Chimera marker file (.cmm) of the C-alpha trace (Angstrom):
<marker_set name="trace">
<marker id="1" x="78.191" y="90.210" z="65.051" r="1" g="1" b="0" radius="0.5"/>
<marker id="2" x="80.287" y="86.387" z="64.688" r="1" g="1" b="0" radius="0.5"/>
<marker id="3" x="83.822" y="87.413" z="65.477" r="1" g="1" b="0" radius="0.5"/>
<marker id="4" x="84.729" y="86.647" z="61.746" r="1" g="1" b="0" radius="0.5"/>
<marker id="5" x="83.078" y="89.546" z="61.209" r="1" g="1" b="0" radius="0.5"/>
<marker id="6" x="84.478" y="92.148" z="63.537" r="1" g="1" b="0" radius="0.5"/>
<marker id="7" x="87.155" y="94.335" z="62.789" r="1" g="1" b="0" radius="0.5"/>
<marker id="8" x="91.189" y="94.066" z="64.170" r="1" g="1" b="0" radius="0.5"/>
<marker id="9" x="92.454" y="96.755" z="65.786" r="1" g="1" b="0" radius="0.5"/>
<marker id="10" x="95.975" y="96.884" z="67.160" r="1" g="1" b="0" radius="0.5"/>
<marker id="11" x="96.193" y="99.695" z="70.345" r="1" g="1" b="0" radius="0.5"/>
<marker id="12" x="99.283" y="100.444" z="72.040" r="1" g="1" b="0" radius="0.5"/>
<marker id="13" x="98.737" y="102.027" z="75.589" r="1" g="1" b="0" radius="0.5"/>
<marker id="14" x="101.331" y="103.583" z="78.237" r="1" g="1" b="0" radius="0.5"/>
<marker id="15" x="100.920" y="105.951" z="81.683" r="1" g="1" b="0" radius="0.5"/>
<marker id="16" x="103.164" y="108.192" z="83.307" r="1" g="1" b="0" radius="0.5"/>
<marker id="17" x="103.665" y="109.870" z="86.654" r="1" g="1" b="0" radius="0.5"/>
<marker id="18" x="105.774" y="112.657" z="87.093" r="1" g="1" b="0" radius="0.5"/>
<marker id="19" x="106.533" y="111.507" z="91.112" r="1" g="1" b="0" radius="0.5"/>
<marker id="20" x="103.973" y="108.531" z="92.157" r="1" g="1" b="0" radius="0.5"/>
<marker id="21" x="101.611" y="110.231" z="93.093" r="1" g="1" b="0" radius="0.5"/>
<marker id="22" x="101.461" y="113.763" z="90.969" r="1" g="1" b="0" radius="0.5"/>
<marker id="23" x="100.382" y="115.141" z="87.964" r="1" g="1" b="0" radius="0.5"/>
<marker id="24" x="100.102" y="112.077" z="85.428" r="1" g="1" b="0" radius="0.5"/>
<marker id="25" x="99.870" y="111.513" z="81.923" r="1" g="1" b="0" radius="0.5"/>
<marker id="26" x="98.620" y="109.064" z="79.135" r="1" g="1" b="0" radius="0.5"/>
<marker id="27" x="99.061" y="107.865" z="75.785" r="1" g="1" b="0" radius="0.5"/>
<marker id="28" x="97.884" y="105.382" z="73.288" r="1" g="1" b="0" radius="0.5"/>
<marker id="29" x="97.952" y="104.861" z="69.991" r="1" g="1" b="0" radius="0.5"/>
<marker id="30" x="95.333" y="102.765" z="67.367" r="1" g="1" b="0" radius="0.5"/>
<marker id="31" x="96.367" y="100.790" z="64.252" r="1" g="1" b="0" radius="0.5"/>
<marker id="32" x="93.496" y="99.913" z="62.023" r="1" g="1" b="0" radius="0.5"/>
<marker id="33" x="94.054" y="99.010" z="58.382" r="1" g="1" b="0" radius="0.5"/>
<marker id="34" x="97.462" y="100.837" z="58.588" r="1" g="1" b="0" radius="0.5"/>
<marker id="35" x="95.985" y="103.930" z="60.069" r="1" g="1" b="0" radius="0.5"/>
<marker id="36" x="97.025" y="105.587" z="63.379" r="1" g="1" b="0" radius="0.5"/>
<marker id="37" x="95.280" y="107.901" z="65.335" r="1" g="1" b="0" radius="0.5"/>
<marker id="38" x="96.951" y="108.859" z="68.708" r="1" g="1" b="0" radius="0.5"/>
<marker id="39" x="94.989" y="109.584" z="71.969" r="1" g="1" b="0" radius="0.5"/>
<marker id="40" x="96.182" y="111.448" z="75.021" r="1" g="1" b="0" radius="0.5"/>
<marker id="41" x="95.131" y="112.747" z="78.230" r="1" g="1" b="0" radius="0.5"/>
<marker id="42" x="96.263" y="114.313" z="81.941" r="1" g="1" b="0" radius="0.5"/>
<marker id="43" x="95.368" y="114.673" z="85.255" r="1" g="1" b="0" radius="0.5"/>
<marker id="44" x="96.707" y="116.595" z="87.902" r="1" g="1" b="0" radius="0.5"/>
<marker id="45" x="96.846" y="114.262" z="90.573" r="1" g="1" b="0" radius="0.5"/>
<marker id="46" x="97.290" y="110.955" z="89.833" r="1" g="1" b="0" radius="0.5"/>
<marker id="47" x="99.510" y="107.475" z="89.824" r="1" g="1" b="0" radius="0.5"/>
<marker id="48" x="101.344" y="105.472" z="87.658" r="1" g="1" b="0" radius="0.5"/>
<marker id="49" x="98.928" y="102.659" z="87.820" r="1" g="1" b="0" radius="0.5"/>
<marker id="50" x="95.863" y="104.476" z="87.181" r="1" g="1" b="0" radius="0.5"/>
<marker id="51" x="97.246" y="106.311" z="84.565" r="1" g="1" b="0" radius="0.5"/>
<marker id="52" x="98.055" y="102.978" z="82.854" r="1" g="1" b="0" radius="0.5"/>
<marker id="53" x="94.413" y="101.970" z="83.760" r="1" g="1" b="0" radius="0.5"/>
<marker id="54" x="93.305" y="105.007" z="81.795" r="1" g="1" b="0" radius="0.5"/>
<marker id="55" x="95.080" y="104.607" z="78.797" r="1" g="1" b="0" radius="0.5"/>
<marker id="56" x="93.630" y="101.523" z="78.103" r="1" g="1" b="0" radius="0.5"/>
<marker id="57" x="90.091" y="102.255" z="78.710" r="1" g="1" b="0" radius="0.5"/>
<marker id="58" x="89.868" y="105.389" z="76.807" r="1" g="1" b="0" radius="0.5"/>
<marker id="59" x="91.761" y="103.504" z="74.014" r="1" g="1" b="0" radius="0.5"/>
<marker id="60" x="89.017" y="100.977" z="74.244" r="1" g="1" b="0" radius="0.5"/>
<marker id="61" x="86.515" y="103.549" z="74.549" r="1" g="1" b="0" radius="0.5"/>
<marker id="62" x="87.314" y="105.030" z="71.860" r="1" g="1" b="0" radius="0.5"/>
<marker id="63" x="86.172" y="102.388" z="69.428" r="1" g="1" b="0" radius="0.5"/>
<marker id="64" x="83.221" y="102.722" z="67.429" r="1" g="1" b="0" radius="0.5"/>
<marker id="65" x="81.753" y="99.635" z="67.407" r="1" g="1" b="0" radius="0.5"/>
<marker id="66" x="82.764" y="96.041" z="69.051" r="1" g="1" b="0" radius="0.5"/>
<marker id="67" x="85.913" y="94.955" z="67.725" r="1" g="1" b="0" radius="0.5"/>
<marker id="68" x="88.678" y="92.392" z="68.276" r="1" g="1" b="0" radius="0.5"/>
<marker id="69" x="91.985" y="93.907" z="69.762" r="1" g="1" b="0" radius="0.5"/>
<marker id="70" x="95.284" y="93.324" z="70.016" r="1" g="1" b="0" radius="0.5"/>
<marker id="71" x="96.817" y="94.940" z="73.139" r="1" g="1" b="0" radius="0.5"/>
<marker id="72" x="99.991" y="96.109" z="73.873" r="1" g="1" b="0" radius="0.5"/>
<marker id="73" x="100.905" y="97.294" z="77.163" r="1" g="1" b="0" radius="0.5"/>
<marker id="74" x="104.366" y="98.000" z="79.719" r="1" g="1" b="0" radius="0.5"/>
<marker id="75" x="102.369" y="97.750" z="82.606" r="1" g="1" b="0" radius="0.5"/>
<marker id="76" x="102.588" y="94.489" z="84.012" r="1" g="1" b="0" radius="0.5"/>
<marker id="77" x="100.008" y="95.476" z="86.613" r="1" g="1" b="0" radius="0.5"/>
<marker id="78" x="97.326" y="96.081" z="83.625" r="1" g="1" b="0" radius="0.5"/>
<marker id="79" x="98.628" y="92.703" z="81.758" r="1" g="1" b="0" radius="0.5"/>
<marker id="80" x="98.659" y="90.243" z="84.536" r="1" g="1" b="0" radius="0.5"/>
<marker id="81" x="95.399" y="90.985" z="85.852" r="1" g="1" b="0" radius="0.5"/>
<marker id="82" x="93.986" y="89.486" z="82.600" r="1" g="1" b="0" radius="0.5"/>
<marker id="83" x="96.952" y="87.280" z="81.491" r="1" g="1" b="0" radius="0.5"/>
<marker id="84" x="97.178" y="85.482" z="85.062" r="1" g="1" b="0" radius="0.5"/>
<marker id="85" x="92.872" y="85.622" z="85.392" r="1" g="1" b="0" radius="0.5"/>
<marker id="86" x="93.313" y="87.769" z="88.561" r="1" g="1" b="0" radius="0.5"/>
<marker id="87" x="90.376" y="89.998" z="87.313" r="1" g="1" b="0" radius="0.5"/>
<marker id="88" x="87.859" y="87.340" z="87.055" r="1" g="1" b="0" radius="0.5"/>
<marker id="89" x="88.470" y="86.180" z="90.744" r="1" g="1" b="0" radius="0.5"/>
<marker id="90" x="88.452" y="89.727" z="91.839" r="1" g="1" b="0" radius="0.5"/>
<marker id="91" x="84.706" y="90.540" z="90.024" r="1" g="1" b="0" radius="0.5"/>
<marker id="92" x="83.481" y="86.996" z="91.478" r="1" g="1" b="0" radius="0.5"/>
<marker id="93" x="85.067" y="88.308" z="95.144" r="1" g="1" b="0" radius="0.5"/>
<marker id="94" x="83.065" y="91.274" z="94.775" r="1" g="1" b="0" radius="0.5"/>
<marker id="95" x="86.668" y="93.288" z="93.288" r="1" g="1" b="0" radius="0.5"/>
<marker id="96" x="88.432" y="91.842" z="96.825" r="1" g="1" b="0" radius="0.5"/>
<marker id="97" x="92.069" y="90.246" z="96.303" r="1" g="1" b="0" radius="0.5"/>
<marker id="98" x="92.540" y="86.572" z="98.007" r="1" g="1" b="0" radius="0.5"/>
<marker id="99" x="93.616" y="88.598" z="101.138" r="1" g="1" b="0" radius="0.5"/>
<marker id="100" x="89.544" y="89.984" z="101.285" r="1" g="1" b="0" radius="0.5"/>
<marker id="101" x="90.627" y="93.695" z="101.054" r="1" g="1" b="0" radius="0.5"/>
<marker id="102" x="89.304" y="95.735" z="98.149" r="1" g="1" b="0" radius="0.5"/>
<marker id="103" x="91.544" y="96.254" z="95.293" r="1" g="1" b="0" radius="0.5"/>
<marker id="104" x="93.023" y="99.067" z="94.849" r="1" g="1" b="0" radius="0.5"/>
<marker id="105" x="91.230" y="101.517" z="91.761" r="1" g="1" b="0" radius="0.5"/>
<marker id="106" x="88.249" y="99.566" z="91.939" r="1" g="1" b="0" radius="0.5"/>
<marker id="107" x="86.088" y="101.464" z="89.813" r="1" g="1" b="0" radius="0.5"/>
<marker id="108" x="88.921" y="102.011" z="86.976" r="1" g="1" b="0" radius="0.5"/>
<marker id="109" x="89.111" y="97.590" z="87.238" r="1" g="1" b="0" radius="0.5"/>
<marker id="110" x="85.194" y="97.322" z="86.520" r="1" g="1" b="0" radius="0.5"/>
<marker id="111" x="85.478" y="99.844" z="83.783" r="1" g="1" b="0" radius="0.5"/>
<marker id="112" x="87.836" y="98.233" z="82.156" r="1" g="1" b="0" radius="0.5"/>
<marker id="113" x="86.437" y="94.676" z="82.999" r="1" g="1" b="0" radius="0.5"/>
<marker id="114" x="83.183" y="95.842" z="81.113" r="1" g="1" b="0" radius="0.5"/>
<marker id="115" x="84.530" y="97.031" z="78.144" r="1" g="1" b="0" radius="0.5"/>
<marker id="116" x="86.939" y="93.857" z="78.177" r="1" g="1" b="0" radius="0.5"/>
<marker id="117" x="83.879" y="92.510" z="78.261" r="1" g="1" b="0" radius="0.5"/>
<marker id="118" x="82.649" y="93.726" z="75.075" r="1" g="1" b="0" radius="0.5"/>
<marker id="119" x="85.193" y="93.963" z="72.548" r="1" g="1" b="0" radius="0.5"/>
<marker id="120" x="87.687" y="90.393" z="72.317" r="1" g="1" b="0" radius="0.5"/>
<marker id="121" x="90.695" y="91.896" z="73.777" r="1" g="1" b="0" radius="0.5"/>
<marker id="122" x="94.294" y="89.546" z="73.021" r="1" g="1" b="0" radius="0.5"/>
<marker id="123" x="96.856" y="90.668" z="75.882" r="1" g="1" b="0" radius="0.5"/>
<marker id="124" x="100.214" y="91.472" z="75.214" r="1" g="1" b="0" radius="0.5"/>
<marker id="125" x="102.770" y="92.782" z="77.361" r="1" g="1" b="0" radius="0.5"/>
<marker id="126" x="105.907" y="94.465" z="75.883" r="1" g="1" b="0" radius="0.5"/>
<marker id="127" x="109.300" y="95.455" z="77.819" r="1" g="1" b="0" radius="0.5"/>
<marker id="128" x="108.698" y="99.620" z="78.476" r="1" g="1" b="0" radius="0.5"/>
<marker id="129" x="111.887" y="101.831" z="77.614" r="1" g="1" b="0" radius="0.5"/>
<marker id="130" x="113.161" y="99.670" z="75.172" r="1" g="1" b="0" radius="0.5"/>
<marker id="131" x="113.266" y="98.776" z="71.254" r="1" g="1" b="0" radius="0.5"/>
<marker id="132" x="109.298" y="98.965" z="70.757" r="1" g="1" b="0" radius="0.5"/>
<marker id="133" x="108.759" y="101.989" z="68.683" r="1" g="1" b="0" radius="0.5"/>
<marker id="134" x="104.991" y="102.050" z="69.503" r="1" g="1" b="0" radius="0.5"/>
<marker id="135" x="105.489" y="101.636" z="73.187" r="1" g="1" b="0" radius="0.5"/>
<marker id="136" x="107.883" y="104.276" z="73.324" r="1" g="1" b="0" radius="0.5"/>
<marker id="137" x="105.639" y="106.662" z="71.229" r="1" g="1" b="0" radius="0.5"/>
<marker id="138" x="102.838" y="106.138" z="73.349" r="1" g="1" b="0" radius="0.5"/>
<marker id="139" x="105.537" y="106.819" z="76.465" r="1" g="1" b="0" radius="0.5"/>
<marker id="140" x="105.989" y="110.358" z="74.576" r="1" g="1" b="0" radius="0.5"/>
<marker id="141" x="102.479" y="110.873" z="74.536" r="1" g="1" b="0" radius="0.5"/>
<marker id="142" x="102.234" y="110.702" z="78.431" r="1" g="1" b="0" radius="0.5"/>
<marker id="143" x="105.040" y="112.509" z="79.114" r="1" g="1" b="0" radius="0.5"/>
<marker id="144" x="104.698" y="115.280" z="76.725" r="1" g="1" b="0" radius="0.5"/>
<marker id="145" x="100.700" y="115.596" z="78.399" r="1" g="1" b="0" radius="0.5"/>
<marker id="146" x="102.731" y="115.940" z="82.172" r="1" g="1" b="0" radius="0.5"/>
<marker id="147" x="104.991" y="118.693" z="80.595" r="1" g="1" b="0" radius="0.5"/>
<marker id="148" x="102.367" y="120.272" z="78.247" r="1" g="1" b="0" radius="0.5"/>
<marker id="149" x="99.747" y="120.724" z="81.721" r="1" g="1" b="0" radius="0.5"/>
<marker id="150" x="102.732" y="121.513" z="84.228" r="1" g="1" b="0" radius="0.5"/>
<marker id="151" x="105.667" y="123.779" z="84.666" r="1" g="1" b="0" radius="0.5"/>
<marker id="152" x="108.675" y="122.764" z="86.672" r="1" g="1" b="0" radius="0.5"/>
<marker id="153" x="110.710" y="125.200" z="88.569" r="1" g="1" b="0" radius="0.5"/>
<marker id="154" x="114.442" y="124.589" z="87.161" r="1" g="1" b="0" radius="0.5"/>
<marker id="155" x="115.897" y="126.440" z="90.426" r="1" g="1" b="0" radius="0.5"/>
<marker id="156" x="114.442" y="124.199" z="92.107" r="1" g="1" b="0" radius="0.5"/>
<marker id="157" x="117.202" y="121.333" z="93.004" r="1" g="1" b="0" radius="0.5"/>
<marker id="158" x="115.101" y="118.031" z="91.380" r="1" g="1" b="0" radius="0.5"/>
<marker id="159" x="115.069" y="116.331" z="94.480" r="1" g="1" b="0" radius="0.5"/>
<marker id="160" x="113.032" y="118.819" z="96.155" r="1" g="1" b="0" radius="0.5"/>
<marker id="161" x="110.983" y="119.981" z="93.077" r="1" g="1" b="0" radius="0.5"/>
<marker id="162" x="107.279" y="120.498" z="93.412" r="1" g="1" b="0" radius="0.5"/>
<marker id="163" x="105.270" y="120.285" z="89.894" r="1" g="1" b="0" radius="0.5"/>
<marker id="164" x="103.120" y="123.219" z="89.856" r="1" g="1" b="0" radius="0.5"/>
<marker id="165" x="99.959" y="123.656" z="87.959" r="1" g="1" b="0" radius="0.5"/>
<marker id="166" x="99.543" y="125.911" z="84.622" r="1" g="1" b="0" radius="0.5"/>
<link id1="1" id2="2" r="1" g="1" b="0" radius="0.2"/>
<link id1="2" id2="3" r="1" g="1" b="0" radius="0.2"/>
<link id1="3" id2="4" r="1" g="1" b="0" radius="0.2"/>
<link id1="4" id2="5" r="1" g="1" b="0" radius="0.2"/>
<link id1="5" id2="6" r="1" g="1" b="0" radius="0.2"/>
<link id1="6" id2="7" r="1" g="1" b="0" radius="0.2"/>
<link id1="7" id2="8" r="1" g="1" b="0" radius="0.2"/>
<link id1="8" id2="9" r="1" g="1" b="0" radius="0.2"/>
<link id1="9" id2="10" r="1" g="1" b="0" radius="0.2"/>
<link id1="10" id2="11" r="1" g="1" b="0" radius="0.2"/>
<link id1="11" id2="12" r="1" g="1" b="0" radius="0.2"/>
<link id1="12" id2="13" r="1" g="1" b="0" radius="0.2"/>
<link id1="13" id2="14" r="1" g="1" b="0" radius="0.2"/>
<link id1="14" id2="15" r="1" g="1" b="0" radius="0.2"/>
<link id1="15" id2="16" r="1" g="1" b="0" radius="0.2"/>
<link id1="16" id2="17" r="1" g="1" b="0" radius="0.2"/>
<link id1="17" id2="18" r="1" g="1" b="0" radius="0.2"/>
<link id1="18" id2="19" r="1" g="1" b="0" radius="0.2"/>
<link id1="19" id2="20" r="1" g="1" b="0" radius="0.2"/>
<link id1="20" id2="21" r="1" g="1" b="0" radius="0.2"/>
<link id1="21" id2="22" r="1" g="1" b="0" radius="0.2"/>
<link id1="22" id2="23" r="1" g="1" b="0" radius="0.2"/>
<link id1="23" id2="24" r="1" g="1" b="0" radius="0.2"/>
<link id1="24" id2="25" r="1" g="1" b="0" radius="0.2"/>
<link id1="25" id2="26" r="1" g="1" b="0" radius="0.2"/>
<link id1="26" id2="27" r="1" g="1" b="0" radius="0.2"/>
<link id1="27" id2="28" r="1" g="1" b="0" radius="0.2"/>
<link id1="28" id2="29" r="1" g="1" b="0" radius="0.2"/>
<link id1="29" id2="30" r="1" g="1" b="0" radius="0.2"/>
<link id1="30" id2="31" r="1" g="1" b="0" radius="0.2"/>
<link id1="31" id2="32" r="1" g="1" b="0" radius="0.2"/>
<link id1="32" id2="33" r="1" g="1" b="0" radius="0.2"/>
<link id1="33" id2="34" r="1" g="1" b="0" radius="0.2"/>
<link id1="34" id2="35" r="1" g="1" b="0" radius="0.2"/>
<link id1="35" id2="36" r="1" g="1" b="0" radius="0.2"/>
<link id1="36" id2="37" r="1" g="1" b="0" radius="0.2"/>
<link id1="37" id2="38" r="1" g="1" b="0" radius="0.2"/>
<link id1="38" id2="39" r="1" g="1" b="0" radius="0.2"/>
<link id1="39" id2="40" r="1" g="1" b="0" radius="0.2"/>
<link id1="40" id2="41" r="1" g="1" b="0" radius="0.2"/>
<link id1="41" id2="42" r="1" g="1" b="0" radius="0.2"/>
<link id1="42" id2="43" r="1" g="1" b="0" radius="0.2"/>
<link id1="43" id2="44" r="1" g="1" b="0" radius="0.2"/>
<link id1="44" id2="45" r="1" g="1" b="0" radius="0.2"/>
<link id1="45" id2="46" r="1" g="1" b="0" radius="0.2"/>
<link id1="46" id2="47" r="1" g="1" b="0" radius="0.2"/>
<link id1="47" id2="48" r="1" g="1" b="0" radius="0.2"/>
<link id1="48" id2="49" r="1" g="1" b="0" radius="0.2"/>
<link id1="49" id2="50" r="1" g="1" b="0" radius="0.2"/>
<link id1="50" id2="51" r="1" g="1" b="0" radius="0.2"/>
<link id1="51" id2="52" r="1" g="1" b="0" radius="0.2"/>
<link id1="52" id2="53" r="1" g="1" b="0" radius="0.2"/>
<link id1="53" id2="54" r="1" g="1" b="0" radius="0.2"/>
<link id1="54" id2="55" r="1" g="1" b="0" radius="0.2"/>
<link id1="55" id2="56" r="1" g="1" b="0" radius="0.2"/>
<link id1="56" id2="57" r="1" g="1" b="0" radius="0.2"/>
<link id1="57" id2="58" r="1" g="1" b="0" radius="0.2"/>
<link id1="58" id2="59" r="1" g="1" b="0" radius="0.2"/>
<link id1="59" id2="60" r="1" g="1" b="0" radius="0.2"/>
<link id1="60" id2="61" r="1" g="1" b="0" radius="0.2"/>
<link id1="61" id2="62" r="1" g="1" b="0" radius="0.2"/>
<link id1="62" id2="63" r="1" g="1" b="0" radius="0.2"/>
<link id1="63" id2="64" r="1" g="1" b="0" radius="0.2"/>
<link id1="64" id2="65" r="1" g="1" b="0" radius="0.2"/>
<link id1="65" id2="66" r="1" g="1" b="0" radius="0.2"/>
<link id1="66" id2="67" r="1" g="1" b="0" radius="0.2"/>
<link id1="67" id2="68" r="1" g="1" b="0" radius="0.2"/>
<link id1="68" id2="69" r="1" g="1" b="0" radius="0.2"/>
<link id1="69" id2="70" r="1" g="1" b="0" radius="0.2"/>
<link id1="70" id2="71" r="1" g="1" b="0" radius="0.2"/>
<link id1="71" id2="72" r="1" g="1" b="0" radius="0.2"/>
<link id1="72" id2="73" r="1" g="1" b="0" radius="0.2"/>
<link id1="73" id2="74" r="1" g="1" b="0" radius="0.2"/>
<link id1="74" id2="75" r="1" g="1" b="0" radius="0.2"/>
<link id1="75" id2="76" r="1" g="1" b="0" radius="0.2"/>
<link id1="76" id2="77" r="1" g="1" b="0" radius="0.2"/>
<link id1="77" id2="78" r="1" g="1" b="0" radius="0.2"/>
<link id1="78" id2="79" r="1" g="1" b="0" radius="0.2"/>
<link id1="79" id2="80" r="1" g="1" b="0" radius="0.2"/>
<link id1="80" id2="81" r="1" g="1" b="0" radius="0.2"/>
<link id1="81" id2="82" r="1" g="1" b="0" radius="0.2"/>
<link id1="82" id2="83" r="1" g="1" b="0" radius="0.2"/>
<link id1="83" id2="84" r="1" g="1" b="0" radius="0.2"/>
<link id1="84" id2="85" r="1" g="1" b="0" radius="0.2"/>
<link id1="85" id2="86" r="1" g="1" b="0" radius="0.2"/>
<link id1="86" id2="87" r="1" g="1" b="0" radius="0.2"/>
<link id1="87" id2="88" r="1" g="1" b="0" radius="0.2"/>
<link id1="88" id2="89" r="1" g="1" b="0" radius="0.2"/>
<link id1="89" id2="90" r="1" g="1" b="0" radius="0.2"/>
<link id1="90" id2="91" r="1" g="1" b="0" radius="0.2"/>
<link id1="91" id2="92" r="1" g="1" b="0" radius="0.2"/>
<link id1="92" id2="93" r="1" g="1" b="0" radius="0.2"/>
<link id1="93" id2="94" r="1" g="1" b="0" radius="0.2"/>
<link id1="94" id2="95" r="1" g="1" b="0" radius="0.2"/>
<link id1="95" id2="96" r="1" g="1" b="0" radius="0.2"/>
<link id1="96" id2="97" r="1" g="1" b="0" radius="0.2"/>
<link id1="97" id2="98" r="1" g="1" b="0" radius="0.2"/>
<link id1="98" id2="99" r="1" g="1" b="0" radius="0.2"/>
<link id1="99" id2="100" r="1" g="1" b="0" radius="0.2"/>
<link id1="100" id2="101" r="1" g="1" b="0" radius="0.2"/>
<link id1="101" id2="102" r="1" g="1" b="0" radius="0.2"/>
<link id1="102" id2="103" r="1" g="1" b="0" radius="0.2"/>
<link id1="103" id2="104" r="1" g="1" b="0" radius="0.2"/>
<link id1="104" id2="105" r="1" g="1" b="0" radius="0.2"/>
<link id1="105" id2="106" r="1" g="1" b="0" radius="0.2"/>
<link id1="106" id2="107" r="1" g="1" b="0" radius="0.2"/>
<link id1="107" id2="108" r="1" g="1" b="0" radius="0.2"/>
<link id1="108" id2="109" r="1" g="1" b="0" radius="0.2"/>
<link id1="109" id2="110" r="1" g="1" b="0" radius="0.2"/>
<link id1="110" id2="111" r="1" g="1" b="0" radius="0.2"/>
<link id1="111" id2="112" r="1" g="1" b="0" radius="0.2"/>
<link id1="112" id2="113" r="1" g="1" b="0" radius="0.2"/>
<link id1="113" id2="114" r="1" g="1" b="0" radius="0.2"/>
<link id1="114" id2="115" r="1" g="1" b="0" radius="0.2"/>
<link id1="115" id2="116" r="1" g="1" b="0" radius="0.2"/>
<link id1="116" id2="117" r="1" g="1" b="0" radius="0.2"/>
<link id1="117" id2="118" r="1" g="1" b="0" radius="0.2"/>
<link id1="118" id2="119" r="1" g="1" b="0" radius="0.2"/>
<link id1="119" id2="120" r="1" g="1" b="0" radius="0.2"/>
<link id1="120" id2="121" r="1" g="1" b="0" radius="0.2"/>
<link id1="121" id2="122" r="1" g="1" b="0" radius="0.2"/>
<link id1="122" id2="123" r="1" g="1" b="0" radius="0.2"/>
<link id1="123" id2="124" r="1" g="1" b="0" radius="0.2"/>
<link id1="124" id2="125" r="1" g="1" b="0" radius="0.2"/>
<link id1="125" id2="126" r="1" g="1" b="0" radius="0.2"/>
<link id1="126" id2="127" r="1" g="1" b="0" radius="0.2"/>
<link id1="127" id2="128" r="1" g="1" b="0" radius="0.2"/>
<link id1="128" id2="129" r="1" g="1" b="0" radius="0.2"/>
<link id1="129" id2="130" r="1" g="1" b="0" radius="0.2"/>
<link id1="130" id2="131" r="1" g="1" b="0" radius="0.2"/>
<link id1="131" id2="132" r="1" g="1" b="0" radius="0.2"/>
<link id1="132" id2="133" r="1" g="1" b="0" radius="0.2"/>
<link id1="133" id2="134" r="1" g="1" b="0" radius="0.2"/>
<link id1="134" id2="135" r="1" g="1" b="0" radius="0.2"/>
<link id1="135" id2="136" r="1" g="1" b="0" radius="0.2"/>
<link id1="136" id2="137" r="1" g="1" b="0" radius="0.2"/>
<link id1="137" id2="138" r="1" g="1" b="0" radius="0.2"/>
<link id1="138" id2="139" r="1" g="1" b="0" radius="0.2"/>
<link id1="139" id2="140" r="1" g="1" b="0" radius="0.2"/>
<link id1="140" id2="141" r="1" g="1" b="0" radius="0.2"/>
<link id1="141" id2="142" r="1" g="1" b="0" radius="0.2"/>
<link id1="142" id2="143" r="1" g="1" b="0" radius="0.2"/>
<link id1="143" id2="144" r="1" g="1" b="0" radius="0.2"/>
<link id1="144" id2="145" r="1" g="1" b="0" radius="0.2"/>
<link id1="145" id2="146" r="1" g="1" b="0" radius="0.2"/>
<link id1="146" id2="147" r="1" g="1" b="0" radius="0.2"/>
<link id1="147" id2="148" r="1" g="1" b="0" radius="0.2"/>
<link id1="148" id2="149" r="1" g="1" b="0" radius="0.2"/>
<link id1="149" id2="150" r="1" g="1" b="0" radius="0.2"/>
<link id1="150" id2="151" r="1" g="1" b="0" radius="0.2"/>
<link id1="151" id2="152" r="1" g="1" b="0" radius="0.2"/>
<link id1="152" id2="153" r="1" g="1" b="0" radius="0.2"/>
<link id1="153" id2="154" r="1" g="1" b="0" radius="0.2"/>
<link id1="154" id2="155" r="1" g="1" b="0" radius="0.2"/>
<link id1="155" id2="156" r="1" g="1" b="0" radius="0.2"/>
<link id1="156" id2="157" r="1" g="1" b="0" radius="0.2"/>
<link id1="157" id2="158" r="1" g="1" b="0" radius="0.2"/>
<link id1="158" id2="159" r="1" g="1" b="0" radius="0.2"/>
<link id1="159" id2="160" r="1" g="1" b="0" radius="0.2"/>
<link id1="160" id2="161" r="1" g="1" b="0" radius="0.2"/>
<link id1="161" id2="162" r="1" g="1" b="0" radius="0.2"/>
<link id1="162" id2="163" r="1" g="1" b="0" radius="0.2"/>
<link id1="163" id2="164" r="1" g="1" b="0" radius="0.2"/>
<link id1="164" id2="165" r="1" g="1" b="0" radius="0.2"/>
<link id1="165" id2="166" r="1" g="1" b="0" radius="0.2"/>
</marker_set>
């Protein structure tokens, strides 16, 4: 399919963790012709970076056909991998960094690389927890997943607090 025939979709994503590592949530908003679809999910034990990657992967997997995607993320970890070309070097070097150490979250990066090879993705970095309404909504989707899927004991001081599964 020629690029001019592809549908153009806007995607905003965010990931969050309660502790790092700890319970995590992710959120995404997909927009096509003014119609919005919200996606979100939860992981009992995760990291913020894993949730950021997961949000982008799940959003791209939700697309039913090859698209041009304007992707917005507040994750410098994810955006810079593409904007600075690191991911292409990792791929060429067997998913190893310049210091020859394997990249963290390799399986997720490989899945994302495959998805971004299928779709045409225009990467955009936005400032997190600022005045970007859609990024803030994604953050709320992610943190709501954590709240919905965990129980916090408010009688324990915050610095000693354990997050307990429902």
